C-alpha positions as CSV (number, residue, x, y, z in Angstrom):
1,M,-0.1,0.0,0.1
2,Q,1.3,3.5,-1.0
3,I,0.7,6.3,1.5
4,H,0.3,9.9,0.2
5,Y,0.3,12.9,2.5
6,D,-0.3,15.2,-0.5
7,L,-1.3,14.8,-4.2
8,N,1.8,16.2,-5.8
9,N,3.2,13.0,-7.0
10,F,0.0,11.0,-7.0
11,K,0.0,8.4,-9.7
12,A,-2.4,5.5,-9.9
13,L,-4.0,3.4,-12.8
14,N,-7.6,4.1,-13.5
15,P,-8.0,5.1,-9.7
16,V,-11.2,3.9,-8.2
17,V,-11.7,6.2,-5.1
18,T,-13.9,6.3,-2.0
19,I,-13.8,9.2,0.6
20,G,-14.3,9.5,4.2
21,T,-12.9,9.7,7.7
22,F,-13.3,6.0,8.2
23,D,-13.0,6.1,12.0
24,G,-12.4,2.5,13.4
25,V,-12.4,1.0,9.9
26,H,-15.5,-1.0,11.0
27,L,-17.7,-3.6,9.2
28,G,-19.6,-0.8,7.5
29,H,-16.5,0.8,6.1
30,R,-15.1,-2.6,5.1
31,E,-18.4,-3.2,3.0
32,V,-17.5,0.0,1.1
33,I,-13.7,-0.9,0.7
34,S,-14.7,-4.3,-0.6
35,E,-16.9,-2.9,-3.2
36,L,-13.9,-0.7,-4.0
37,K,-11.6,-3.3,-4.5
38,V,-14.1,-5.4,-6.7
39,L,-14.7,-2.4,-9.0
40,S,-11.0,-1.6,-9.3
41,N,-10.2,-5.2,-10.1
42,L,-13.0,-5.2,-12.7
43,S,-11.7,-2.1,-14.4
44,G,-8.1,-2.8,-14.3
45,G,-7.6,0.0,-11.9
46,E,-6.2,0.7,-8.5
47,S,-8.2,1.2,-5.3
48,V,-7.7,4.5,-3.5
49,I,-9.0,5.5,-0.1
50,F,-9.1,9.3,0.5
51,T,-9.2,10.4,4.1
52,F,-8.1,13.4,6.2
53,E,-5.8,14.3,9.1
54,P,-6.6,15.8,11.3
55,H,-10.2,14.9,11.7
56,P,-12.6,17.7,10.4
57,R,-13.9,18.4,13.8
58,V,-10.3,19.4,15.3
59,V,-10.3,22.3,12.6
60,L,-13.9,23.1,12.3
61,S,-14.6,23.1,16.3
62,P,-11.2,23.7,17.8
63,L,-12.6,24.6,21.2
64,E,-14.7,21.4,21.4
65,D,-13.3,18.8,23.9
66,S,-15.7,16.0,23.2
67,L,-14.1,14.4,20.0
68,R,-13.5,10.6,20.7
69,L,-12.1,8.6,18.1
70,L,-11.9,4.8,17.6
71,S,-8.6,4.9,15.8
72,T,-5.6,6.8,15.6
73,K,-3.8,7.7,12.3
74,E,-1.4,4.9,12.8
75,E,-4.0,2.2,13.6
76,K,-6.1,3.4,10.6
77,I,-3.1,3.0,8.5
78,N,-2.4,-0.5,9.7
79,L,-6.0,-1.6,9.3
80,M,-6.1,-0.3,5.7
81,R,-2.7,-2.0,4.9
82,N,-4.3,-5.4,6.4
83,I,-7.3,-4.9,4.2
84,G,-5.2,-4.7,1.0
85,V,-5.9,-1.1,-0.3
86,D,-3.5,-0.1,-3.2
87,H,-3.2,3.7,-2.1
88,L,-4.0,5.6,1.1
89,V,-4.3,9.2,0.6
90,I,-4.2,11.0,4.2
91,Y,-5.0,14.8,2.9
92,P,-4.5,17.6,5.2
93,F,-7.7,19.0,6.5
94,T,-7.2,22.9,6.7
95,T,-9.7,25.8,7.0
96,E,-9.2,26.5,3.4
97,F,-9.9,23.0,2.5
98,S,-13.1,23.2,4.5
99,R,-14.4,26.0,2.4
100,L,-14.2,24.1,-1.0
101,T,-17.6,23.5,-2.5
102,Y,-18.5,19.9,-3.3
103,A,-18.0,20.8,-7.2
104,E,-14.5,22.6,-6.6
105,F,-13.4,19.5,-4.6
106,V,-14.5,17.0,-7.2
107,T,-13.5,19.1,-10.1
108,G,-10.1,20.5,-8.7
109,I,-9.0,17.5,-6.6
110,L,-10.6,14.2,-7.4
111,V,-10.6,14.8,-11.2
112,G,-7.9,17.5,-11.7
113,K,-5.3,16.0,-9.5
114,M,-6.2,12.3,-9.0
115,N,-8.0,11.8,-12.6
116,I,-10.5,9.3,-10.9
117,S,-12.3,6.7,-13.1
118,S,-14.8,5.7,-10.4
119,L,-16.1,6.9,-7.1
120,V,-17.7,4.6,-4.5
121,V,-19.6,6.3,-1.7
122,G,-21.6,5.0,1.3
123,Y,-25.4,5.3,1.6
124,D,-25.2,8.7,3.7
125,H,-22.1,10.1,2.1
126,R,-22.3,14.1,2.1
127,F,-19.1,16.2,1.2
128,G,-18.0,19.7,0.5
129,Q,-18.7,23.2,2.4
130,G,-21.6,22.8,4.5
131,R,-22.0,19.1,3.6
132,E,-23.9,20.2,0.6
133,G,-22.8,17.5,-1.9
134,D,-24.6,14.3,-2.0
135,F,-25.1,11.3,-4.3
136,H,-27.5,13.3,-6.8
137,S,-24.8,16.0,-7.0
138,L,-22.1,13.3,-7.8
139,E,-24.2,11.9,-10.3
140,V,-24.6,15.3,-12.3
141,L,-21.0,16.0,-12.0
142,S,-19.9,12.5,-13.0
143,R,-21.7,12.8,-16.4
144,S,-20.0,16.0,-17.3
145,L,-16.5,15.0,-15.9
146,N,-16.6,11.5,-17.2
147,F,-16.3,9.3,-14.1
148,K,-18.5,6.6,-12.6
149,V,-20.3,6.9,-9.3
150,E,-21.9,4.2,-7.2
151,Q,-23.7,4.4,-4.0
152,L,-23.7,1.5,-1.4
153,S,-26.7,0.7,0.8
154,Q,-26.5,0.5,4.5
155,L,-24.8,-2.4,6.1
156,I,-27.1,-4.0,8.7
157,V,-25.8,-6.5,11.4
158,E,-28.6,-7.9,13.7
159,N,-31.2,-5.5,12.3
160,K,-28.9,-2.5,13.2
161,V,-27.2,-0.1,11.0
162,V,-23.4,-0.2,11.6
163,S,-21.9,3.1,12.3
164,S,-18.8,4.6,14.2
165,T,-21.2,6.5,16.7
166,K,-23.0,3.1,17.6
167,I,-19.6,1.6,18.2
168,R,-18.6,4.6,20.3
169,N,-21.7,4.5,22.4
170,A,-21.2,0.8,23.1
171,L,-17.6,1.2,24.3
172,E,-18.5,4.0,26.6
173,K,-21.0,1.7,28.1
174,G,-18.5,-1.1,28.5
175,N,-20.1,-3.2,25.9
176,I,-17.1,-4.7,24.3
177,S,-18.7,-7.7,22.7
178,Q,-21.0,-5.5,20.7
179,A,-18.4,-2.9,19.9
180,N,-15.9,-5.7,18.7
181,H,-18.8,-7.3,16.7
182,Y,-19.4,-4.2,14.7
183,L,-15.8,-3.4,14.3
184,G,-14.8,-7.0,13.0
185,Y,-11.8,-6.9,15.4
186,K,-10.7,-6.4,18.9
187,Y,-10.9,-2.7,20.1
188,T,-7.4,-1.5,21.0
189,L,-5.7,1.0,23.1
190,S,-2.0,1.8,23.1
191,G,0.2,3.9,25.1
192,K,3.4,4.0,27.3
193,V,3.9,2.5,30.7
194,V,4.5,5.0,33.4
195,E,5.3,4.9,37.0
196,G,2.4,3.9,39.4
197,N,2.2,3.8,43.3
198,R,2.9,0.1,43.1
199,I,0.0,-1.0,45.6
200,G,-0.9,-3.9,43.2
201,R,2.5,-5.4,43.7
202,T,1.8,-5.4,47.5
203,I,-1.3,-7.8,47.1
204,G,0.1,-10.0,44.2
205,F,-1.3,-8.1,41.4
206,P,1.3,-5.8,39.9
207,T,0.0,-3.5,37.3
208,A,1.4,-1.5,34.5
209,N,-0.1,2.1,34.2
210,I,-0.8,3.1,30.7
211,D,-0.6,6.7,29.5
212,T,-2.5,6.7,26.1
213,C,-0.9,9.9,24.9
214,D,-3.6,10.6,22.1
215,Q,-6.1,13.0,23.6
216,H,-8.8,12.0,21.2
217,K,-8.7,8.3,21.4
218,L,-11.7,6.8,23.1
219,V,-11.1,5.1,26.3
220,P,-13.9,2.6,27.2
221,G,-16.2,3.1,30.1
222,D,-14.9,2.5,33.7
223,G,-14.6,-1.1,34.8
224,V,-12.6,-4.2,34.7
225,Y,-11.9,-5.9,31.5
226,A,-10.3,-9.0,30.1
227,V,-7.5,-8.1,27.5
228,N,-4.8,-9.4,25.4
229,I,-1.6,-7.4,25.7
230,E,1.0,-6.9,23.1
231,C,4.5,-5.8,24.2
232,D,7.8,-6.0,22.6
233,G,6.5,-8.2,19.8
234,K,4.9,-10.7,22.3
235,T,1.3,-11.2,23.3
236,Y,0.0,-12.0,26.9
237,N,-3.3,-12.4,28.6
238,G,-4.4,-10.0,31.4
239,M,-7.1,-7.9,33.0
240,L,-7.3,-4.1,32.8
241,N,-9.1,-1.6,35.1
242,I,-10.3,1.8,33.9
243,G,-11.4,4.4,36.5
244,I,-10.5,6.1,39.8
245,R,-9.4,2.9,41.7
246,P,-11.8,4.0,44.8
247,T,-10.2,1.5,47.0
248,V,-6.8,3.1,47.2
249,N,-7.4,6.5,45.7
250,S,-9.2,9.4,47.3
251,N,-9.0,11.7,44.1
252,A,-12.2,11.1,42.2
253,D,-11.0,13.3,39.4
254,H,-8.0,11.0,38.4
255,K,-8.6,8.3,36.2
256,T,-6.1,5.6,35.5
257,I,-5.7,2.9,33.1
258,E,-3.7,0.1,34.7
259,V,-3.3,-3.6,33.5
260,N,-2.3,-6.8,35.2
261,I,-0.5,-9.0,32.8
262,F,-0.6,-12.7,33.8
263,D,2.5,-14.8,34.4
264,F,4.6,-11.6,33.7
265,D,7.4,-10.1,35.8
266,E,9.4,-8.0,33.7
267,D,10.4,-4.1,33.9
268,I,8.5,-2.4,31.0
269,Y,8.6,1.1,32.2
270,N,8.6,3.6,29.2
271,H,7.7,0.6,26.7
272,N,4.9,0.9,24.4
273,I,2.1,-1.5,24.9
274,T,-1.3,-2.3,23.2
275,A,-4.4,-3.5,25.1
276,L,-7.0,-5.6,22.8
277,F,-10.1,-5.6,24.7
278,V,-11.9,-9.0,24.8
279,D,-14.9,-8.5,27.2
280,K,-16.0,-6.6,30.3
281,I,-15.8,-8.5,33.6
282,R,-17.5,-6.1,36.0
283,D,-17.9,-2.4,37.1
284,E,-15.4,-0.7,39.2
285,K,-16.1,-1.2,43.0
286,K,-14.9,0.2,46.3
287,F,-13.8,-2.3,48.9
288,E,-13.3,-1.5,52.6
289,R,-10.0,-3.6,52.9
290,L,-7.1,-4.3,50.4
291,E,-7.6,-7.9,51.5
292,D,-11.1,-7.7,50.0
293,L,-9.8,-6.3,46.7
294,Q,-7.2,-9.0,46.5
295,E,-9.8,-11.8,46.8
296,Q,-12.0,-10.0,44.0
297,L,-9.1,-9.7,41.9
298,K,-8.4,-13.4,42.2
299,K,-12.0,-14.1,41.1
300,D,-11.7,-11.5,38.2
301,Q,-8.5,-13.5,37.1
302,I,-10.5,-16.6,36.7
303,V,-13.4,-15.0,34.9
304,A,-10.8,-13.1,32.6
305,L,-9.1,-16.5,31.6
306,Q,-12.4,-18.0,30.9
307,M,-13.3,-15.0,28.6
308,L,-10.0,-15.0,26.8
309,V,-10.2,-18.8,26.3
310,K,-13.6,-18.5,25.0
311,K,-13.1,-15.4,22.7
312,N,-9.7,-15.7,21.5
C-alpha cells in the first residue's frame, strides 16, 4: 500500500476512489472498501482511500473537547494495509480546504489532481462546504466530468445499521462484545507504561499504568476488562482496570488505566504496549480493605481467563 500525504506526485492506474474519515475502519467501512476493490479489479484500476488528517472537527470546532475517535492515524493505516488497499491518501484538512464546495473538490482534486475513473460512496455520504454535496450532486458531476459513481446501501448487522457512533456508544457503556462485533476486530488502546504507586504489587497483582498519549482516542467506560496485551513483539493475557481505583485512591477526578499481565514479571517502564479488549468482567467497585480487593482480583482473574479462552 502506498501512502500519500499530498497529491503532488500522486499516480494511480484508473483510480477507483472512496472518501471518508473511516474512524475505526469498521464492518460498514469494510463493505465500502470491499466494493472498491471489486470495482478496481474489474476495471483494471487501483483502489484508493481518500481520508483526512486531522479529523475535520479538530479544525472546524477547535474549542470542542468531546471528540473521541476509535482509531489513531497509525491504527487506521495498519487496518487499511491489512485490508489490502493499493493507495491511502491522508489529505491535510485545513480551514481553506473546508471551504471548498463539493463541485470545487470534485473538479479540482478528484478529477484535476487524481484523474479518478470511479467514485464509491456510502449510503449517507455528504461532502463539501456545509456538506451540501450528496449522491445526486455526484451523479450530475460524473456525467460532465466523465467518471462513474456508485452508492452502496447500509450495512445491517442483527437488524442494526453499523456506524462509528453506535460503536463509540457501546464502548462508553463497556459493551465490548457489541463494539468488537461491529468493528470486526478487538478494540485496541495503546500507550506508554508509566510509573504508578505500586500498590498492586503488595497484594500479588502488579500492574502497568498506561498513558494513552492521544487525547482524542476513546477510552472505554470505567470497569474491569479481560484483555490481550501486546508488548515488545509478544502477546500476553491480562485484566485491565479503567477508573479512579476507589479502594486506594481518594482523588475522584484522577482516572487511570492499569493492567495486570498474567504470568509476567519484567520491567517495562517506558515501553509501548497495546491492550486488545476482549470483554468486560465487572464495574469498578470500592472495597473496605485491601484484602477484600485481593480476593476479588483472584475471582476476576478466573473470569478473565475463561473469557480469553472463549473469545480468543
